[in-house]
MARDO-560128 format. One record per atom (N, C-alpha, C, O): x, y, z; atom name; residue number from 1; residue in three letters. Coordinates in steps of 0.02 Angstrom, whole numbers, m for minus. Layout:
N
{doba {X Y Z} "CA" NUM "Ala"}
...
***
This chain:
100
{doba {m7065 m713 m3313} "N" 1 "Unk"}
{doba {m7034 m772 m3283} "CA" 1 "Unk"}
{doba {m7087 m824 m3266} "C" 1 "Unk"}
{doba {m7141 m808 m3242} "O" 1 "Unk"}
{doba {m7070 m886 m3279} "N" 2 "Unk"}
{doba {m7117 m941 m3267} "CA" 2 "Unk"}
{doba {m7112 m963 m3194} "C" 2 "Unk"}
{doba {m7057 m975 m3169} "O" 2 "Unk"}
{doba {m7169 m969 m3161} "N" 3 "Unk"}
{doba {m7171 m993 m3092} "CA" 3 "Unk"}
{doba {m7207 m1060 m3092} "C" 3 "Unk"}
{doba {m7255 m1070 m3129} "O" 3 "Unk"}
{doba {m7184 m1106 m3049} "N" 4 "Unk"}
{doba {m7213 m1172 m3044} "CA" 4 "Unk"}
{doba {m7251 m1180 m2978} "C" 4 "Unk"}
{doba {m7232 m1150 m2928} "O" 4 "Unk"}
{doba {m7304 m1221 m2979} "N" 5 "Unk"}
{doba {m7341 m1236 m2918} "CA" 5 "Unk"}
{doba {m7319 m1305 m2894} "C" 5 "Unk"}
{doba {m7286 m1342 m2930} "O" 5 "Unk"}
{doba {m7338 m1323 m2833} "N" 6 "Unk"}
{doba {m7321 m1389 m2808} "CA" 6 "Unk"}
{doba {m7364 m1444 m2841} "C" 6 "Unk"}
{doba {m7351 m1503 m2832} "O" 6 "Unk"}
{doba {m7414 m1423 m2880} "N" 7 "Unk"}
{doba {m7454 m1473 m2917} "CA" 7 "Unk"}
{doba {m7431 m1478 m2990} "C" 7 "Unk"}
{doba {m7466 m1508 m3031} "O" 7 "Unk"}
{doba {m7375 m1449 m3005} "N" 8 "Unk"}
{doba {m7343 m1454 m3071} "CA" 8 "Unk"}
{doba {m7378 m1414 m3126} "C" 8 "Unk"}
{doba {m7370 m1429 m3185} "O" 8 "Unk"}
{doba {m7416 m1362 m3107} "N" 9 "Unk"}
{doba {m7437 m1314 m3157} "CA" 9 "Unk"}
{doba {m7384 m1259 m3160} "C" 9 "Unk"}
{doba {m7345 m1251 m3113} "O" 9 "Unk"}
{doba {m7384 m1222 m3214} "N" 10 "Unk"}
{doba {m7341 m1163 m3218} "CA" 10 "Unk"}
{doba {m7384 m1104 m3239} "C" 10 "Unk"}
{doba {m7437 m1112 m3269} "O" 10 "Unk"}
{doba {m7359 m1045 m3223} "N" 11 "Unk"}
{doba {m7393 m984 m3244} "CA" 11 "Unk"}
{doba {m7340 m933 m3263} "C" 11 "Unk"}
{doba {m7288 m926 m3230} "O" 11 "Unk"}
{doba {m7355 m898 m3316} "N" 12 "Unk"}
{doba {m7311 m844 m3340} "CA" 12 "Unk"}
{doba {m7355 m783 m3350} "C" 12 "Unk"}
{doba {m7403 m785 m3388} "O" 12 "Unk"}
{doba {m7339 m728 m3316} "N" 13 "Unk"}
{doba {m7381 m668 m3317} "CA" 13 "Unk"}
{doba {m7349 m614 m3360} "C" 13 "Unk"}
{doba {m7291 m597 m3352} "O" 13 "Unk"}
{doba {m7389 m587 m3406} "N" 14 "Unk"}
{doba {m7366 m533 m3449} "CA" 14 "Unk"}
{doba {m7424 m485 m3460} "C" 14 "Unk"}
{doba {m7478 m506 m3481} "O" 14 "Unk"}
{doba {m7413 m421 m3447} "N" 15 "Unk"}
{doba {m7464 m369 m3458} "CA" 15 "Unk"}
{doba {m7531 m386 m3425} "C" 15 "Unk"}
{doba {m7584 m376 m3454} "O" 15 "Unk"}
{doba {m7528 m413 m3364} "N" 16 "Unk"}
{doba {m7589 m426 m3326} "CA" 16 "Unk"}
{doba {m7626 m489 m3346} "C" 16 "Unk"}
{doba {m7681 m502 m3321} "O" 16 "Unk"}
{doba {m7597 m529 m3391} "N" 17 "Unk"}
{doba {m7628 m592 m3412} "CA" 17 "Unk"}
{doba {m7581 m649 m3394} "C" 17 "Unk"}
{doba {m7522 m648 m3411} "O" 17 "Unk"}
{doba {m7608 m699 m3359} "N" 18 "Unk"}
{doba {m7569 m758 m3342} "CA" 18 "Unk"}
{doba {m7583 m815 m3389} "C" 18 "Unk"}
{doba {m7641 m832 m3401} "O" 18 "Unk"}
{doba {m7531 m844 m3417} "N" 19 "Unk"}
{doba {m7538 m904 m3459} "CA" 19 "Unk"}
{doba {m7521 m964 m3415} "C" 19 "Unk"}
{doba {m7470 m964 m3380} "O" 19 "Unk"}
{doba {m7564 m1015 m3417} "N" 20 "Unk"}
{doba {m7557 m1073 m3373} "CA" 20 "Unk"}
{doba {m7547 m1136 m3414} "C" 20 "Unk"}
{doba {m7579 m1146 m3466} "O" 20 "Unk"}
{doba {m7503 m1179 m3390} "N" 21 "Unk"}
{doba {m7492 m1244 m3422} "CA" 21 "Unk"}
{doba {m7469 m1294 m3370} "C" 21 "Unk"}
{doba {m7470 m1281 m3310} "O" 21 "Unk"}
{doba {m7447 m1352 m3394} "N" 22 "Unk"}
{doba {m7419 m1402 m3348} "CA" 22 "Unk"}
{doba {m7345 m1411 m3363} "C" 22 "Unk"}
{doba {m7321 m1397 m3418} "O" 22 "Unk"}
{doba {m7309 m1433 m3313} "N" 23 "Unk"}
{doba {m7237 m1439 m3318} "CA" 23 "Unk"}
{doba {m7217 m1500 m3361} "C" 23 "Unk"}
{doba {m7257 m1545 m3374} "O" 23 "Unk"}
{doba {m7154 m1498 m3382} "N" 24 "Unk"}
{doba {m7126 m1555 m3419} "CA" 24 "Unk"}
{doba {m7131 m1619 m3378} "C" 24 "Unk"}
{doba {m7148 m1672 m3404} "O" 24 "Unk"}
{doba {m7117 m1614 m3313} "N" 25 "Unk"}
{doba {m7122 m1671 m3268} "CA" 25 "Unk"}
{doba {m7193 m1700 m3270} "C" 25 "Unk"}
{doba {m7202 m1761 m3274} "O" 25 "Unk"}
{doba {m7243 m1656 m3265} "N" 26 "Unk"}
{doba {m7312 m1678 m3263} "CA" 26 "Unk"}
{doba {m7333 m1712 m3328} "C" 26 "Unk"}
{doba {m7366 m1764 m3327} "O" 26 "Unk"}
{doba {m7315 m1682 m3385} "N" 27 "Unk"}
{doba {m7335 m1713 m3448} "CA" 27 "Unk"}
{doba {m7300 m1779 m3459} "C" 27 "Unk"}
{doba {m7328 m1825 m3489} "O" 27 "Unk"}
{doba {m7239 m1785 m3433} "N" 28 "Unk"}
{doba {m7202 m1848 m3439} "CA" 28 "Unk"}
{doba {m7234 m1902 m3396} "C" 28 "Unk"}
{doba {m7240 m1959 m3416} "O" 28 "Unk"}
{doba {m7255 m1882 m3336} "N" 29 "Unk"}
{doba {m7287 m1930 m3290} "CA" 29 "Unk"}
{doba {m7355 m1953 m3317} "C" 29 "Unk"}
{doba {m7373 m2011 m3309} "O" 29 "Unk"}
{doba {m7391 m1907 m3350} "N" 30 "Unk"}
{doba {m7456 m1924 m3378} "CA" 30 "Unk"}
{doba {m7451 m1971 m3438} "C" 30 "Unk"}
{doba {m7492 m2015 m3447} "O" 30 "Unk"}
{doba {m7400 m1960 m3478} "N" 31 "Unk"}
{doba {m7396 m1996 m3542} "CA" 31 "Unk"}
{doba {m7436 m1959 m3594} "C" 31 "Unk"}
{doba {m7453 m1901 m3585} "O" 31 "Unk"}
{doba {m7451 m1993 m3649} "N" 32 "Unk"}
{doba {m7483 m1960 m3706} "CA" 32 "Unk"}
{doba {m7552 m1934 m3689} "C" 32 "Unk"}
{doba {m7598 m1973 m3675} "O" 32 "Unk"}
{doba {m7560 m1868 m3690} "N" 33 "Unk"}
{doba {m7624 m1837 m3675} "CA" 33 "Unk"}
{doba {m7671 m1846 m3734} "C" 33 "Unk"}
{doba {m7655 m1830 m3791} "O" 33 "Unk"}
{doba {m7731 m1873 m3719} "N" 34 "Unk"}
{doba {m7780 m1886 m3773} "CA" 34 "Unk"}
{doba {m7841 m1841 m3768} "C" 34 "Unk"}
{doba {m7880 m1837 m3816} "O" 34 "Unk"}
{doba {m7851 m1807 m3711} "N" 35 "Unk"}
{doba {m7909 m1763 m3704} "CA" 35 "Unk"}
{doba {m7894 m1710 m3652} "C" 35 "Unk"}
{doba {m7865 m1724 m3599} "O" 35 "Unk"}
{doba {m7915 m1648 m3667} "N" 36 "Unk"}
{doba {m7907 m1592 m3620} "CA" 36 "Unk"}
{doba {m7976 m1565 m3604} "C" 36 "Unk"}
{doba {m8012 m1543 m3649} "O" 36 "Unk"}
{doba {m7994 m1565 m3541} "N" 37 "Unk"}
{doba {m8057 m1535 m3519} "CA" 37 "Unk"}
{doba {m8039 m1467 m3489} "C" 37 "Unk"}
{doba {m8006 m1463 m3437} "O" 37 "Unk"}
{doba {m8062 m1413 m3521} "N" 38 "Unk"}
{doba {m8044 m1346 m3500} "CA" 38 "Unk"}
{doba {m8106 m1304 m3487} "C" 38 "Unk"}
{doba {m8159 m1320 m3514} "O" 38 "Unk"}
{doba {m8101 m1252 m3446} "N" 39 "Unk"}
{doba {m8159 m1211 m3430} "CA" 39 "Unk"}
{doba {m8179 m1166 m3488} "C" 39 "Unk"}
{doba {m8140 m1158 m3536} "O" 39 "Unk"}
{doba {m8238 m1137 m3485} "N" 40 "Unk"}
{doba {m8258 m1088 m3535} "CA" 40 "Unk"}
{doba {m8227 m1021 m3519} "C" 40 "Unk"}
{doba {m8212 m1006 m3461} "O" 40 "Unk"}
{doba {m8218 m980 m3571} "N" 41 "Unk"}
{doba {m8194 m912 m3558} "CA" 41 "Unk"}
{doba {m8246 m876 m3515} "C" 41 "Unk"}
{doba {m8306 m888 m3523} "O" 41 "Unk"}
{doba {m8223 m833 m3471} "N" 42 "Unk"}
{doba {m8269 m799 m3426} "CA" 42 "Unk"}
{doba {m8275 m833 m3358} "C" 42 "Unk"}
{doba {m8302 m804 m3311} "O" 42 "Unk"}
{doba {m8250 m895 m3353} "N" 43 "Unk"}
{doba {m8252 m931 m3289} "CA" 43 "Unk"}
{doba {m8208 m895 m3239} "C" 43 "Unk"}
{doba {m8151 m878 m3254} "O" 43 "Unk"}
{doba {m8235 m883 m3180} "N" 44 "Unk"}
{doba {m8195 m851 m3127} "CA" 44 "Unk"}
{doba {m8165 m905 m3083} "C" 44 "Unk"}
{doba {m8199 m951 m3060} "O" 44 "Unk"}
{doba {m8100 m900 m3071} "N" 45 "Unk"}
{doba {m8064 m950 m3032} "CA" 45 "Unk"}
{doba {m8031 m917 m2972} "C" 45 "Unk"}
{doba {m8006 m861 m2976} "O" 45 "Unk"}
{doba {m8029 m953 m2917} "N" 46 "Unk"}
{doba {m7988 m934 m2860} "CA" 46 "Unk"}
{doba {m7926 m978 m2861} "C" 46 "Unk"}
{doba {m7927 m1033 m2888} "O" 46 "Unk"}
{doba {m7873 m953 m2830} "N" 47 "Unk"}
{doba {m7812 m991 m2826} "CA" 47 "Unk"}
{doba {m7827 m1061 m2798} "C" 47 "Unk"}
{doba {m7864 m1067 m2748} "O" 47 "Unk"}
{doba {m7799 m1111 m2829} "N" 48 "Unk"}
{doba {m7807 m1182 m2810} "CA" 48 "Unk"}
{doba {m7874 m1212 m2829} "C" 48 "Unk"}
{doba {m7887 m1271 m2813} "O" 48 "Unk"}
{doba {m7919 m1174 m2862} "N" 49 "Unk"}
{doba {m7981 m1204 m2888} "CA" 49 "Unk"}
{doba {m7963 m1255 m2943} "C" 49 "Unk"}
{doba {m7917 m1245 m2981} "O" 49 "Unk"}
{doba {m8001 m1309 m2945} "N" 50 "Unk"}
{doba {m7995 m1356 m3000} "CA" 50 "Unk"}
{doba {m8026 m1324 m3062} "C" 50 "Unk"}
{doba {m8083 m1300 m3058} "O" 50 "Unk"}
{doba {m7990 m1324 m3118} "N" 51 "Unk"}
{doba {m8019 m1292 m3177} "CA" 51 "Unk"}
{doba {m8025 m1338 m3237} "C" 51 "Unk"}
{doba {m8046 m1316 m3291} "O" 51 "Unk"}
{doba {m8007 m1400 m3229} "N" 52 "Unk"}
{doba {m8012 m1446 m3286} "CA" 52 "Unk"}
{doba {m7972 m1509 m3272} "C" 52 "Unk"}
{doba {m7953 m1522 m3215} "O" 52 "Unk"}
{doba {m7961 m1546 m3325} "N" 53 "Unk"}
{doba {m7923 m1609 m3318} "CA" 53 "Unk"}
{doba {m7890 m1626 m3384} "C" 53 "Unk"}
{doba {m7912 m1606 m3438} "O" 53 "Unk"}
{doba {m7836 m1663 m3378} "N" 54 "Unk"}
{doba {m7803 m1692 m3436} "CA" 54 "Unk"}
{doba {m7810 m1767 m3431} "C" 54 "Unk"}
{doba {m7799 m1796 m3377} "O" 54 "Unk"}
{doba {m7828 m1799 m3486} "N" 55 "Unk"}
{doba {m7832 m1872 m3486} "CA" 55 "Unk"}
{doba {m7781 m1899 m3534} "C" 55 "Unk"}
{doba {m7772 m1875 m3590} "O" 55 "Unk"}
{doba {m7746 m1950 m3510} "N" 56 "Unk"}
{doba {m7697 m1984 m3553} "CA" 56 "Unk"}
{doba {m7718 m2056 m3559} "C" 56 "Unk"}
{doba {m7768 m2078 m3529} "O" 56 "Unk"}
{doba {m7680 m2094 m3597} "N" 57 "Unk"}
{doba {m7697 m2165 m3605} "CA" 57 "Unk"}
{doba {m7691 m2202 m3539} "C" 57 "Unk"}
{doba {m7722 m2254 m3530} "O" 57 "Unk"}
{doba {m7651 m2176 m3492} "N" 58 "Unk"}
{doba {m7642 m2213 m3430} "CA" 58 "Unk"}
{doba {m7669 m2180 m3367} "C" 58 "Unk"}
{doba {m7672 m2211 m3314} "O" 58 "Unk"}
{doba {m7689 m2117 m3371} "N" 59 "Unk"}
{doba {m7711 m2082 m3310} "CA" 59 "Unk"}
{doba {m7753 m2020 m3327} "C" 59 "Unk"}
{doba {m7756 m1999 m3385} "O" 59 "Unk"}
{doba {m7784 m1993 m3276} "N" 60 "Unk"}
{doba {m7817 m1928 m3282} "CA" 60 "Unk"}
{doba {m7789 m1885 m3227} "C" 60 "Unk"}
{doba {m7776 m1909 m3172} "O" 60 "Unk"}
{doba {m7780 m1822 m3241} "N" 61 "Unk"}
{doba {m7751 m1776 m3191} "CA" 61 "Unk"}
{doba {m7791 m1712 m3190} "C" 61 "Unk"}
{doba {m7801 m1679 m3241} "O" 61 "Unk"}
{doba {m7814 m1694 m3130} "N" 62 "Unk"}
{doba {m7851 m1631 m3122} "CA" 62 "Unk"}
{doba {m7802 m1573 m3129} "C" 62 "Unk"}
{doba {m7742 m1579 m3115} "O" 62 "Unk"}
{doba {m7829 m1516 m3150} "N" 63 "Unk"}
{doba {m7790 m1455 m3157} "CA" 63 "Unk"}
{doba {m7812 m1405 m3104} "C" 63 "Unk"}
{doba {m7872 m1398 m3091} "O" 63 "Unk"}
{doba {m7765 m1371 m3074} "N" 64 "Unk"}
{doba {m7781 m1322 m3021} "CA" 64 "Unk"}
{doba {m7753 m1254 m3039} "C" 64 "Unk"}
{doba {m7696 m1248 m3062} "O" 64 "Unk"}
{doba {m7793 m1203 m3028} "N" 65 "Unk"}
{doba {m7773 m1136 m3046} "CA" 65 "Unk"}
{doba {m7717 m1109 m3001} "C" 65 "Unk"}
{doba {m7723 m1112 m2940} "O" 65 "Unk"}
{doba {m7663 m1084 m3031} "N" 66 "Unk"}
{doba {m7609 m1056 m2990} "CA" 66 "Unk"}
{doba {m7624 m984 m2967} "C" 66 "Unk"}
{doba {m7588 m956 m2926} "O" 66 "Unk"}
{doba {m7678 m954 m2994} "N" 67 "Unk"}
{doba {m7694 m885 m2980} "CA" 67 "Unk"}
{doba {m7769 m877 m2970} "C" 67 "Unk"}
{doba {m7808 m923 m2985} "O" 67 "Unk"}
{doba {m7789 m819 m2944} "N" 68 "Unk"}
{doba {m7860 m801 m2944} "CA" 68 "Unk"}
{doba {m7870 m753 m3002} "C" 68 "Unk"}
{doba {m7830 m708 m3013} "O" 68 "Unk"}
{doba {m7925 m762 m3039} "N" 69 "Unk"}
{doba {m7938 m719 m3096} "CA" 69 "Unk"}
{doba {m7993 m748 m3139} "C" 69 "Unk"}
{doba {m8026 m796 m3121} "O" 69 "Unk"}
{doba {m8000 m718 m3198} "N" 70 "Unk"}
{doba {m8052 m740 m3245} "CA" 70 "Unk"}
{doba {m8019 m767 m3307} "C" 70 "Unk"}
{doba {m7972 m739 m3333} "O" 70 "Unk"}
{doba {m8045 m824 m3331} "N" 71 "Unk"}
{doba {m8019 m855 m3391} "CA" 71 "Unk"}
{doba {m8035 m810 m3451} "C" 71 "Unk"}
{doba {m8093 m796 m3465} "O" 71 "Unk"}
{doba {m7983 m789 m3487} "N" 72 "Unk"}
{doba {m7993 m745 m3545} "CA" 72 "Unk"}
{doba {m7987 m783 m3611} "C" 72 "Unk"}
{doba {m8012 m761 m3663} "O" 72 "Unk"}
{doba {m7954 m841 m3609} "N" 73 "Unk"}
{doba {m7943 m878 m3670} "CA" 73 "Unk"}
{doba {m7926 m950 m3652} "C" 73 "Unk"}
{doba {m7893 m963 m3601} "O" 73 "Unk"}
{doba {m7948 m997 m3693} "N" 74 "Unk"}
{doba {m7924 m1066 m3685} "CA" 74 "Unk"}
{doba {m7888 m1084 m3750} "C" 74 "Unk"}
{doba {m7900 m1055 m3802} "O" 74 "Unk"}
{doba {m7844 m1132 m3745} "N" 75 "Unk"}
{doba {m7805 m1153 m3803} "CA" 75 "Unk"}
{doba {m7848 m1200 m3846} "C" 75 "Unk"}
{doba {m7850 m1260 m3834} "O" 75 "Unk"}
{doba {m7882 m1171 m3895} "N" 76 "Unk"}
{doba {m7927 m1209 m3938} "CA" 76 "Unk"}
{doba {m7893 m1263 m3978} "C" 76 "Unk"}
{doba {m7924 m1312 m3998} "O" 76 "Unk"}
{doba {m7828 m1255 m3991} "N" 77 "Unk"}
{doba {m7791 m1305 m4030} "CA" 77 "Unk"}
{doba {m7790 m1372 m3995} "C" 77 "Unk"}
{doba {m7781 m1424 m4028} "O" 77 "Unk"}
{doba {m7798 m1372 m3928} "N" 78 "Unk"}
{doba {m7793 m1435 m3891} "CA" 78 "Unk"}
{doba {m7853 m1481 m3903} "C" 78 "Unk"}
{doba {m7849 m1541 m3891} "O" 78 "Unk"}
{doba {m7909 m1452 m3925} "N" 79 "Unk"}
{doba {m7968 m1494 m3939} "CA" 79 "Unk"}
{doba {m7952 m1544 m3994} "C" 79 "Unk"}
{doba {m7971 m1602 m3990} "O" 79 "Unk"}
{doba {m7918 m1521 m4046} "N" 80 "Unk"}
{doba {m7901 m1565 m4102} "CA" 80 "Unk"}
{doba {m7833 m1598 m4093} "C" 80 "Unk"}
{doba {m7821 m1651 m4121} "O" 80 "Unk"}
{doba {m7790 m1567 m4054} "N" 81 "Unk"}
{doba {m7722 m1593 m4048} "CA" 81 "Unk"}
{doba {m7698 m1590 m3975} "C" 81 "Unk"}
{doba {m7654 m1551 m3959} "O" 81 "Unk"}
{doba {m7729 m1632 m3931} "N" 82 "Unk"}
{doba {m7709 m1630 m3860} "CA" 82 "Unk"}
{doba {m7636 m1648 m3849} "C" 82 "Unk"}
{doba {m7608 m1631 m3797} "O" 82 "Unk"}
{doba {m7606 m1683 m3896} "N" 83 "Unk"}
{doba {m7536 m1702 m3890} "CA" 83 "Unk"}
{doba {m7488 m1643 m3887} "C" 83 "Unk"}
{doba {m7429 m1652 m3870} "O" 83 "Unk"}
{doba {m7512 m1583 m3904} "N" 84 "Unk"}
{doba {m7470 m1523 m3898} "CA" 84 "Unk"}
{doba {m7446 m1514 m3826} "C" 84 "Unk"}
{doba {m7392 m1487 m3813} "O" 84 "Unk"}
{doba {m7487 m1538 m3778} "N" 85 "Unk"}
{doba {m7468 m1533 m3707} "CA" 85 "Unk"}
{doba {m7403 m1572 m3696} "C" 85 "Unk"}
{doba {m7360 m1550 m3657} "O" 85 "Unk"}
{doba {m7395 m1629 m3730} "N" 86 "Unk"}
{doba {m7334 m1668 m3724} "CA" 86 "Unk"}
{doba {m7277 m1638 m3765} "C" 86 "Unk"}
{doba {m7220 m1632 m3741} "O" 86 "Unk"}
{doba {m7292 m1618 m3826} "N" 87 "Unk"}
{doba {m7239 m1596 m3872} "CA" 87 "Unk"}
{doba {m7211 m1528 m3852} "C" 87 "Unk"}
{doba {m7152 m1514 m3863} "O" 87 "Unk"}
{doba {m7253 m1485 m3824} "N" 88 "Unk"}
{doba {m7233 m1415 m3814} "CA" 88 "Unk"}
{doba {m7267 m1386 m3753} "C" 88 "Unk"}
{doba {m7305 m1338 m3758} "O" 88 "Unk"}
{doba {m7254 m1416 m3694} "N" 89 "Unk"}
{doba {m7292 m1397 m3634} "CA" 89 "Unk"}
{doba {m7281 m1324 m3614} "C" 89 "Unk"}
{doba {m7324 m1296 m3579} "O" 89 "Unk"}
{doba {m7225 m1293 m3635} "N" 90 "Unk"}
{doba {m7213 m1223 m3615} "CA" 90 "Unk"}
{doba {m7229 m1173 m3671} "C" 90 "Unk"}
{doba {m7227 m1113 m3659} "O" 90 "Unk"}
{doba {m7244 m1197 m3730} "N" 91 "Unk"}
{doba {m7258 m1152 m3786} "CA" 91 "Unk"}
{doba {m7328 m1165 m3814} "C" 91 "Unk"}
{doba {m7377 m1137 m3789} "O" 91 "Unk"}
{doba {m7333 m1207 m3865} "N" 92 "Unk"}
{doba {m7397 m1219 m3899} "CA" 92 "Unk"}
{doba {m7447 m1257 m3857} "C" 92 "Unk"}
{doba {m7507 m1255 m3871} "O" 92 "Unk"}
{doba {m7423 m1292 m3805} "N" 93 "Unk"}
{doba {m7468 m1333 m3764} "CA" 93 "Unk"}
{doba {m7494 m1299 m3702} "C" 93 "Unk"}
{doba {m7515 m1333 m3654} "O" 93 "Unk"}
{doba {m7494 m1232 m3700} "N" 94 "Unk"}
{doba {m7523 m1197 m3643} "CA" 94 "Unk"}
{doba {m7597 m1215 m3638} "C" 94 "Unk"}
{doba {m7627 m1238 m3687} "O" 94 "Unk"}
{doba {m7627 m1204 m3580} "N" 95 "Unk"}
{doba {m7696 m1226 m3568} "CA" 95 "Unk"}
{doba {m7746 m1167 m3568} "C" 95 "Unk"}
{doba {m7792 m1166 m3609} "O" 95 "Unk"}
{doba {m7736 m1120 m3523} "N" 96 "Unk"}
{doba {m7782 m1063 m3519} "CA" 96 "Unk"}
{doba {m7742 m998 m3509} "C" 96 "Unk"}
{doba {m7685 m999 m3488} "O" 96 "Unk"}
{doba {m7776 m943 m3524} "N" 97 "Unk"}
{doba {m7750 m876 m3507} "CA" 97 "Unk"}
{doba {m7802 m845 m3461} "C" 97 "Unk"}
{doba {m7862 m855 m3470} "O" 97 "Unk"}
{doba {m7779 m807 m3412} "N" 98 "Unk"}
{doba {m7825 m777 m3364} "CA" 98 "Unk"}
{doba {m7800 m710 m3339} "C" 98 "Unk"}
{doba {m7740 m695 m3342} "O" 98 "Unk"}
{doba {m7847 m668 m3316} "N" 99 "Unk"}
{doba {m7828 m605 m3285} "CA" 99 "Unk"}
{doba {m7795 m619 m3218} "C" 99 "Unk"}
{doba {m7809 m670 m3187} "O" 99 "Unk"}
{doba {m7752 m573 m3197} "N" 100 "Unk"}
{doba {m7720 m582 m3131} "CA" 100 "Unk"}
{doba {m7732 m521 m3087} "C" 100 "Unk"}
{doba {m7708 m520 m3030} "O" 100 "Unk"}
***
């Protein structure tokens, strides 16, 4: 089940791994995302730590971790196609995966 934070991130946990992204509301408010700044795998995060940022043509928005854990994977597709965050914020546009 997907859970949302008050900062408009979402997290979905399966088999001890949390997948993190931003909500439809957040991507709509940002507009077209042109750059995603994400942490390296192995980065340890505490709940509410800033872990990156999304930049759009009209704004930049910091990203905050909904969980405490270690980053196990980042969505490499976003480097070449950051617009996936807009097109598919709950599927292909996920941001990071982390241990929980």
